[in-house]
Every structure is written in C-alpha cells, then in structure tokens.
C-alpha positions in Angstrom: 73.3 83.0 67.9 73.3 82.9 71.6 75.8 79.9 71.5 78.2 81.5 69.2 78.2 84.6 71.6 79.0 82.4 74.3 81.6 80.5 72.5 83.2 84.0 71.8 83.1 85.3 75.4 84.5 81.9 76.5 87.6 82.5 74.2 88.0 86.0 75.1 88.0 84.9 78.7 90.5 82.2 78.2 93.0 84.3 76.3 92.7 87.2 79.0 93.4 84.5 81.8 96.5 82.8 79.9 98.0 86.5 79.6 97.3 87.1 83.0 99.2 83.9 84.1 102.1 84.5 81.6 105.6 84.6 83.6 106.7 88.1 84.6 110.0 89.2 83.4 112.1 92.2 83.0 112.8 94.2 80.0 114.8 92.7 77.1 117.3 95.5 77.3 120.3 95.7 79.5 119.5 97.4 83.0 120.0 101.2 83.5 122.2 100.2 86.5 123.2 97.4 88.4 124.2 97.5 92.1 123.7 97.2 95.8 120.7 99.2 97.7 122.6 101.3 100.1 119.8 103.1 101.4 115.6 102.7 100.9 112.8 104.8 101.9 109.2 103.5 102.1 105.9 104.8 101.8 103.5 102.1 101.7 104.2 100.4 98.2 106.1 103.3 96.9 109.3 105.0 97.9 112.8 105.4 96.7 116.3 103.6 96.9 119.8 104.6 96.5 121.5 101.9 94.2 125.5 102.0 94.0 127.6 99.9 91.8 130.7 98.3 93.3 133.9 98.9 91.7 133.4 100.2 88.0 130.0 100.2 86.9 128.7 97.6 84.6 126.7 100.0 82.6 127.0 103.9 82.3 125.7 104.7 85.7 127.3 103.9 88.9 125.0 105.6 91.4 121.1 106.1 91.2 118.6 107.5 93.3 115.2 105.7 92.0 111.7 106.3 92.4 109.5 103.4 92.8 105.6 103.4 92.5 102.8 101.0 92.1 103.5 101.0 88.2 107.2 99.7 88.8 107.6 95.9 87.9 109.0 94.3 90.9 110.5 90.7 90.6 113.1 88.0 92.1 115.3 85.9 90.2 113.5 82.3 90.8 114.9 78.9 89.3 112.4 79.1 86.6 112.5 82.6 85.4 111.4 85.5 87.8 108.6 86.2 90.3 106.5 89.1 91.2 107.6 90.5 94.8 106.4 93.3 97.0 108.7 96.7 97.7 109.0 95.6 101.1 111.0 92.6 100.1 113.8 94.5 99.3 116.6 96.0 102.0 119.8 97.7 102.1 122.5 95.4 100.9 120.4 93.7 98.2 121.8 93.3 94.7 119.6 94.5 92.0 119.0 95.5 88.3 117.2 98.6 87.7 115.5 100.0 84.6 115.0 103.6 84.3 111.8 105.0 82.5 111.2 108.7 81.4 113.7 111.8 82.0 116.7 110.8 83.9 118.1 114.0 86.1 121.7 114.6 85.4 122.7 115.1 88.9 125.1 113.2 90.9 123.8 110.4 91.5 121.3 110.4 88.7 117.7 110.5 89.8 115.1 108.5 87.9 111.8 106.8 87.8 112.2 102.6 88.0 110.4 100.9 85.3 111.5 97.6 86.6 113.7 96.3 89.6 115.2 92.8 89.6 116.3 91.2 93.1 119.1 89.1 91.8 
C-alpha cells in the first residue's frame, strides 16, 4: 500500500512539473490591439501603458490605455516560441500585441485590463 501511494505521488509530481515547464504562449484568438507603446507608467510589477496603432488599426482598436498587474501574462517572441518577461522590460517605442480581459471602457482611447501582452 505504501509503495502504491509513493508511486501515485511521484506521478502527480511529474505531471505538475511538466505543466509548470510547458512553453508560454499568448491566447489563441487575435489580439485586441496591435501597436506601439507611446507611454508607460510603472509601480513595481504593475502599471499601465498607452498603445497606438500606426496607420489604420489591424483590429478594431487603434488606441488603448491598458492596466497591467501580476496576473497579466507578459511574453516576448523568441526563436522557438515565446518566453516570459518582466513588466520592466517594456519601453516606449516597443511593438506589442495586447489581449484584453473583462470590461472595456468605451472612452477614447479605450481602457481595459491586459490579460496578455507580447513584445514583438
């Protein structure tokens, strides 16, 4: 009985470890906005950024003020997919894709919480 319990525990640990090491990736749907960071405000690992599309917007939104916190998935495109990065690695002038989550304020620019941001 003890050996069986140990075997089950080891299997669960292996499954959890493989899930934790799975590659990061952005959501499967199109981003809510694609553009360039024109301003950024930081407070530790959270803050906000204003993103503006150059020319006609690729998606429905051409300007967005987005909130970033510890739950926002922050990624950078890498040769073999995506890698997690810190909020401090984003800067004005960077090209990004952003996915919104939750309500979007219908102001101009729109205001929303960022579920995921990819540095392109």
